[in-house]
N, CA, C and O atoms as a GROMACS GRO file, in nm:
protein
  328
    1MET      N    1  28.722  17.655  15.161
    1MET     CA    2  28.584  17.665  15.252
    1MET      C    3  28.562  17.833  15.249
    1MET      O    4  28.455  17.886  15.220
    2LEU      N    5  28.653  17.885  15.276
    2LEU     CA    6  28.626  18.040  15.274
    2LEU      C    7  28.578  18.111  15.152
    2LEU      O    8  28.495  18.201  15.152
    3GLU      N    9  28.645  18.054  15.038
    3GLU     CA   10  28.608  18.087  14.910
    3GLU      C   11  28.452  18.071  14.874
    3GLU      O   12  28.385  18.148  14.805
    4ALA      N   13  28.411  17.951  14.938
    4ALA     CA   14  28.282  17.917  14.899
    4ALA      C   15  28.176  18.022  14.972
    4ALA      O   16  28.076  18.072  14.920
    5VAL      N   17  28.222  18.039  15.096
    5VAL     CA   18  28.134  18.118  15.194
    5VAL      C   19  28.150  18.276  15.112
    5VAL      O   20  28.048  18.344  15.094
    6GLY      N   21  28.256  18.314  15.076
    6GLY     CA   22  28.264  18.447  15.012
    6GLY      C   23  28.193  18.468  14.882
    6GLY      O   24  28.136  18.573  14.854
    7GLY      N   25  28.199  18.359  14.802
    7GLY     CA   26  28.120  18.353  14.685
    7GLY      C   27  27.972  18.348  14.721
    7GLY      O   28  27.902  18.420  14.650
    8THR      N   29  27.911  18.279  14.816
    8THR     CA   30  27.786  18.275  14.849
    8THR      C   31  27.744  18.405  14.915
    8THR      O   32  27.628  18.444  14.895
    9LEU      N   33  27.819  18.472  14.987
    9LEU     CA   34  27.786  18.610  15.025
    9LEU      C   35  27.779  18.723  14.911
    9LEU      O   36  27.697  18.814  14.909
   10LEU      N   37  27.872  18.703  14.823
   10LEU     CA   38  27.878  18.797  14.686
   10LEU      C   39  27.730  18.772  14.622
   10LEU      O   40  27.663  18.866  14.580
   11LEU      N   41  27.688  18.641  14.619
   11LEU     CA   42  27.571  18.599  14.552
   11LEU      C   43  27.450  18.663  14.618
   11LEU      O   44  27.364  18.712  14.545
   12VAL      N   45  27.441  18.665  14.728
   12VAL     CA   46  27.311  18.696  14.816
   12VAL      C   47  27.326  18.829  14.859
   12VAL      O   48  27.218  18.878  14.892
   13LEU      N   49  27.432  18.911  14.871
   13LEU     CA   50  27.445  19.028  14.921
   13LEU      C   51  27.358  19.139  14.840
   13LEU      O   52  27.294  19.225  14.899
   14PRO      N   53  27.364  19.128  14.704
   14PRO     CA   54  27.287  19.227  14.624
   14PRO      C   55  27.137  19.229  14.644
   14PRO      O   56  27.067  19.330  14.640
   15TYR      N   57  27.092  19.091  14.669
   15TYR     CA   58  26.956  19.069  14.677
   15TYR      C   59  26.902  19.131  14.816
   15TYR      O   60  26.792  19.184  14.834
   16ALA      N   61  27.000  19.112  14.904
   16ALA     CA   62  26.952  19.158  15.050
   16ALA      C   63  26.934  19.304  15.045
   16ALA      O   64  26.835  19.356  15.094
   17TYR      N   65  27.035  19.376  14.981
   17TYR     CA   66  27.047  19.520  14.980
   17TYR      C   67  26.934  19.587  14.905
   17TYR      O   68  26.889  19.696  14.939
   18VAL      N   69  26.884  19.510  14.791
   18VAL     CA   70  26.779  19.563  14.730
   18VAL      C   71  26.635  19.559  14.794
   18VAL      O   72  26.552  19.650  14.791
   19SER      N   73  26.623  19.428  14.858
   19SER     CA   74  26.510  19.389  14.925
   19SER      C   75  26.499  19.483  15.054
   19SER      O   76  26.386  19.514  15.094
   20LYS      N   77  26.616  19.531  15.123
   20LYS     CA   78  26.586  19.616  15.223
   20LYS      C   79  26.581  19.742  15.168
   20LYS      O   80  26.512  19.811  15.243
   21ALA      N   81  26.623  19.812  15.067
   21ALA     CA   82  26.605  19.956  15.019
   21ALA      C   83  26.449  19.973  14.970
   21ALA      O   84  26.381  20.075  14.976
   22ASN      N   85  26.408  19.839  14.916
   22ASN     CA   86  26.270  19.858  14.860
   22ASN      C   87  26.179  19.737  14.875
   22ASN      O   88  26.146  19.667  14.779
   23PRO      N   89  26.140  19.716  15.006
   23PRO     CA   90  26.063  19.596  15.043
   23PRO      C   91  25.944  19.549  14.960
   23PRO      O   92  25.898  19.435  14.955
   24THR      N   93  25.902  19.661  14.894
   24THR     CA   94  25.774  19.622  14.801
   24THR      C   95  25.809  19.580  14.677
   24THR      O   96  25.713  19.581  14.599
   25LEU      N   97  25.903  19.546  14.634
   25LEU     CA   98  25.984  19.522  14.505
   25LEU      C   99  25.897  19.412  14.457
   25LEU      O  100  25.819  19.426  14.363
   26ILE      N  101  25.912  19.291  14.532
   26ILE     CA  102  25.847  19.164  14.488
   26ILE      C  103  25.714  19.166  14.434
   26ILE      O  104  25.675  19.110  14.331
   27SER      N  105  25.637  19.248  14.528
   27SER     CA  106  25.489  19.256  14.486
   27SER      C  107  25.465  19.337  14.372
   27SER      O  108  25.364  19.313  14.305
   28GLU      N  109  25.550  19.441  14.334
   28GLU     CA  110  25.550  19.527  14.250
   28GLU      C  111  25.576  19.470  14.106
   28GLU      O  112  25.509  19.499  14.007
   29LEU      N  113  25.691  19.379  14.109
   29LEU     CA  114  25.722  19.318  13.994
   29LEU      C  115  25.614  19.193  13.941
   29LEU      O  116  25.599  19.160  13.823
   30ARG      N  117  25.554  19.142  14.043
   30ARG     CA  118  25.416  19.050  14.028
   30ARG      C  119  25.320  19.114  13.952
   30ARG      O  120  25.267  19.062  13.854
   31ALA      N  121  25.292  19.247  14.000
   31ALA     CA  122  25.195  19.305  13.956
   31ALA      C  123  25.219  19.373  13.808
   31ALA      O  124  25.121  19.415  13.746
   32TYR      N  125  25.336  19.382  13.759
   32TYR     CA  126  25.370  19.450  13.661
   32TYR      C  127  25.311  19.386  13.537
   32TYR      O  128  25.331  19.267  13.514
   33GLY      N  129  25.235  19.466  13.452
   33GLY     CA  130  25.168  19.411  13.318
   33GLY      C  131  25.269  19.439  13.202
   33GLY      O  132  25.218  19.453  13.090
   34GLY      N  133  25.372  19.448  13.210
   34GLY     CA  134  25.478  19.482  13.085
   34GLY      C  135  25.462  19.609  13.016
   34GLY      O  136  25.371  19.684  13.051
   35GLU      N  137  25.538  19.641  12.923
   35GLU     CA  138  25.539  19.774  12.887
   35GLU      C  139  25.404  19.805  12.793
   35GLU      O  140  25.372  19.922  12.774
   36SER      N  141  25.341  19.716  12.747
   36SER     CA  142  25.213  19.720  12.668
   36SER      C  143  25.096  19.725  12.769
   36SER      O  144  24.985  19.765  12.734
   37GLY      N  145  25.120  19.687  12.880
   37GLY     CA  146  24.998  19.660  12.979
   37GLY      C  147  24.904  19.555  12.954
   37GLY      O  148  24.791  19.551  13.002
   38ARG      N  149  24.950  19.480  12.886
   38ARG     CA  150  24.858  19.341  12.860
   38ARG      C  151  24.869  19.244  12.959
   38ARG      O  152  24.808  19.138  12.943
   39GLY      N  153  24.940  19.263  13.065
   39GLY     CA  154  24.963  19.161  13.147
   39GLY      C  155  25.009  19.032  13.113
   39GLY      O  156  25.114  19.027  13.049
   40GLY      N  157  24.958  18.938  13.140
   40GLY     CA  158  24.998  18.784  13.118
   40GLY      C  159  24.961  18.733  12.976
   40GLY      O  160  24.977  18.612  12.958
   41ALA      N  161  24.909  18.814  12.865
   41ALA     CA  162  24.861  18.747  12.762
   41ALA      C  163  24.991  18.712  12.689
   41ALA      O  164  25.094  18.779  12.698
   42PHE      N  165  24.975  18.590  12.610
   42PHE     CA  166  25.074  18.512  12.541
   42PHE      C  167  25.090  18.566  12.412
   42PHE      O  168  24.993  18.583  12.338
   43ASP      N  169  25.222  18.600  12.374
   43ASP     CA  170  25.254  18.671  12.264
   43ASP      C  171  25.365  18.576  12.193
   43ASP      O  172  25.478  18.572  12.241
   44PRO      N  173  25.329  18.498  12.077
   44PRO     CA  174  25.417  18.412  12.037
   44PRO      C  175  25.557  18.474  11.971
   44PRO      O  176  25.659  18.405  11.964
   45LEU      N  177  25.552  18.596  11.929
   45LEU     CA  178  25.676  18.671  11.895
   45LEU      C  179  25.773  18.690  12.001
   45LEU      O  180  25.892  18.665  11.985
   46LEU      N  181  25.713  18.744  12.132
   46LEU     CA  182  25.777  18.756  12.247
   46LEU      C  183  25.850  18.620  12.306
   46LEU      O  184  25.963  18.614  12.355
   47PHE      N  185  25.767  18.522  12.291
   47PHE     CA  186  25.799  18.384  12.337
   47PHE      C  187  25.926  18.330  12.246
   47PHE      O  188  26.018  18.260  12.289
   48GLY      N  189  25.914  18.373  12.124
   48GLY     CA  190  26.020  18.323  12.038
   48GLY      C  191  26.145  18.395  12.080
   48GLY      O  192  26.247  18.333  12.109
   49SER      N  193  26.137  18.536  12.082
   49SER     CA  194  26.256  18.608  12.120
   49SER      C  195  26.336  18.552  12.243
   49SER      O  196  26.456  18.523  12.245
   50ALA      N  197  26.240  18.542  12.352
   50ALA     CA  198  26.281  18.475  12.480
   50ALA      C  199  26.366  18.354  12.472
   50ALA      O  200  26.470  18.331  12.533
   51LEU      N  201  26.298  18.274  12.379
   51LEU     CA  202  26.360  18.139  12.369
   51LEU      C  203  26.477  18.133  12.286
   51LEU      O  204  26.566  18.051  12.308
   52THR      N  205  26.482  18.222  12.184
   52THR     CA  206  26.632  18.245  12.125
   52THR      C  207  26.701  18.302  12.211
   52THR      O  208  26.810  18.245  12.212
   53VAL      N  209  26.699  18.392  12.291
   53VAL     CA  210  26.808  18.438  12.389
   53VAL      C  211  26.839  18.317  12.503
   53VAL      O  212  26.956  18.295  12.535
   54GLY      N  213  26.752  18.255  12.548
   54GLY     CA  214  26.777  18.152  12.627
   54GLY      C  215  26.860  18.030  12.572
   54GLY      O  216  26.943  17.971  12.640
   55ILE      N  217  26.830  17.999  12.447
   55ILE     CA  218  26.906  17.903  12.388
   55ILE      C  219  27.038  17.939  12.363
   55ILE      O  220  27.126  17.859  12.393
   56ALA      N  221  27.072  18.063  12.305
   56ALA     CA  222  27.215  18.108  12.293
   56ALA      C  223  27.276  18.125  12.412
   56ALA      O  224  27.398  18.110  12.411
   57LEU      N  225  27.212  18.158  12.537
   57LEU     CA  226  27.287  18.153  12.660
   57LEU      C  227  27.335  18.017  12.734
   57LEU      O  228  27.430  17.998  12.810
   58ILE      N  229  27.232  17.929  12.685
   58ILE     CA  230  27.239  17.783  12.739
   58ILE      C  231  27.365  17.710  12.655
   58ILE      O  232  27.443  17.631  12.708
   59THR      N  233  27.371  17.748  12.532
   59THR     CA  234  27.488  17.702  12.453
   59THR      C  235  27.627  17.775  12.472
   59THR      O  236  27.733  17.723  12.437
   60GLN      N  237  27.619  17.894  12.526
   60GLN     CA  238  27.730  17.951  12.550
   60GLN      C  239  27.788  17.910  12.706
   60GLN      O  240  27.904  17.930  12.743
   61MET      N  241  27.703  17.863  12.770
   61MET     CA  242  27.736  17.816  12.909
   61MET      C  243  27.807  17.675  12.871
   61MET      O  244  27.911  17.636  12.926
   62GLY      N  245  27.744  17.611  12.778
   62GLY     CA  246  27.791  17.482  12.768
   62GLY      C  247  27.953  17.505  12.687
   62GLY      O  248  28.054  17.444  12.724
   63ASP      N  249  27.951  17.580  12.602
   63ASP     CA  250  28.100  17.611  12.538
   63ASP      C  251  28.191  17.654  12.678
   63ASP      O  252  28.298  17.595  12.691
   64GLN      N  253  28.162  17.728  12.757
   64GLN     CA  254  28.221  17.774  12.869
   64GLN      C  255  28.269  17.670  12.976
   64GLN      O  256  28.372  17.672  13.044
   65VAL      N  257  28.163  17.574  12.972
   65VAL     CA  258  28.218  17.432  13.056
   65VAL      C  259  28.319  17.353  12.989
   65VAL      O  260  28.419  17.310  13.047
   66ASP      N  261  28.291  17.334  12.862
   66ASP     CA  262  28.381  17.273  12.782
   66ASP      C  263  28.526  17.349  12.780
   66ASP      O  264  28.623  17.274  12.778
   67TYR      N  265  28.546  17.466  12.780
   67TYR     CA  266  28.673  17.539  12.790
   67TYR      C  267  28.736  17.534  12.906
   67TYR      O  268  28.858  17.546  12.916
   68LEU      N  269  28.653  17.515  13.007
   68LEU     CA  270  28.705  17.498  13.147
   68LEU      C  271  28.737  17.348  13.185
   68LEU      O  272  28.801  17.316  13.285
   69ARG      N  273  28.694  17.278  13.112
   69ARG     CA  274  28.741  17.130  13.134
   69ARG      C  275  28.865  17.093  13.061
   69ARG      O  276  28.920  16.984  13.079
   70LEU      N  277  28.908  17.180  12.982
   70LEU     CA  278  29.032  17.155  12.909
   70LEU      C  279  29.149  17.250  12.984
   70LEU      O  280  29.267  17.243  12.949
   71MET      N  281  29.112  17.323  13.068
   71MET     CA  282  29.224  17.415  13.121
   71MET      C  283  29.301  17.322  13.233
   71MET      O  284  29.246  17.240  13.307
   72PRO      N  285  29.435  17.351  13.228
   72PRO     CA  286  29.528  17.259  13.328
   72PRO      C  287  29.482  17.294  13.483
   72PRO      O  288  29.431  17.398  13.525
   73GLU      N  289  29.516  17.178  13.551
   73GLU     CA  290  29.478  17.173  13.683
   73GLU      C  291  29.542  17.300  13.773
   73GLU      O  292  29.653  17.342  13.740
   74LYS      N  293  29.477  17.357  13.877
   74LYS     CA  294  29.515  17.473  13.932
   74LYS      C  295  29.621  17.421  14.039
   74LYS      O  296  29.587  17.353  14.135
   75THR      N  297  29.725  17.452  14.019
   75THR     CA  298  29.837  17.445  14.123
   75THR      C  299  29.914  17.584  14.150
   75THR      O  300  29.895  17.685  14.083
   76PRO      N  301  29.995  17.574  14.247
   76PRO     CA  302  30.070  17.694  14.266
   76PRO      C  303  30.159  17.746  14.147
   76PRO      O  304  30.187  17.865  14.132
   77ALA      N  305  30.205  17.634  14.057
   77ALA     CA  306  30.297  17.656  13.941
   77ALA      C  307  30.205  17.724  13.828
   77ALA      O  308  30.264  17.804  13.756
   78THR      N  309  30.070  17.704  13.805
   78THR     CA  310  29.975  17.733  13.710
   78THR      C  311  29.888  17.844  13.760
   78THR      O  312  29.794  17.883  13.692
   79ARG      N  313  29.918  17.899  13.881
   79ARG     CA  314  29.837  18.002  13.928
   79ARG      C  315  29.806  18.117  13.829
   79ARG      O  316  29.693  18.148  13.792
   80GLY      N  317  29.914  18.174  13.792
   80GLY     CA  318  29.904  18.286  13.693
   80GLY      C  319  29.826  18.276  13.545
   80GLY      O  320  29.785  18.368  13.474
   81ARG      N  321  29.820  18.145  13.524
   81ARG     CA  322  29.744  18.105  13.412
   81ARG      C  323  29.583  18.103  13.432
   81ARG      O  324  29.501  18.114  13.341
   82TRP      N  325  29.560  18.089  13.549
   82TRP     CA  326  29.412  18.075  13.590
   82TRP      C  327  29.368  18.238  13.605
   82TRP      O  328  29.254  18.268  13.638
   0.00000   0.00000   0.00000
């Protein structure tokens, strides 16, 4: 239980810090027009690039899940292997 709370805290803490340090960040990000300044114009090249990166990350996550599935049970005896 304590590990789950600590993990959640570590997940939320950076966002809380950044939002406290710069409260207008969300609105600035929404108004950002990109490096070219074209705003929300669709660019097939950029879309394809983002899709390629996304697919690569999805397959990498699937590979990681498969690797973790084959790991031995976490017990006091196998703690060092984890």
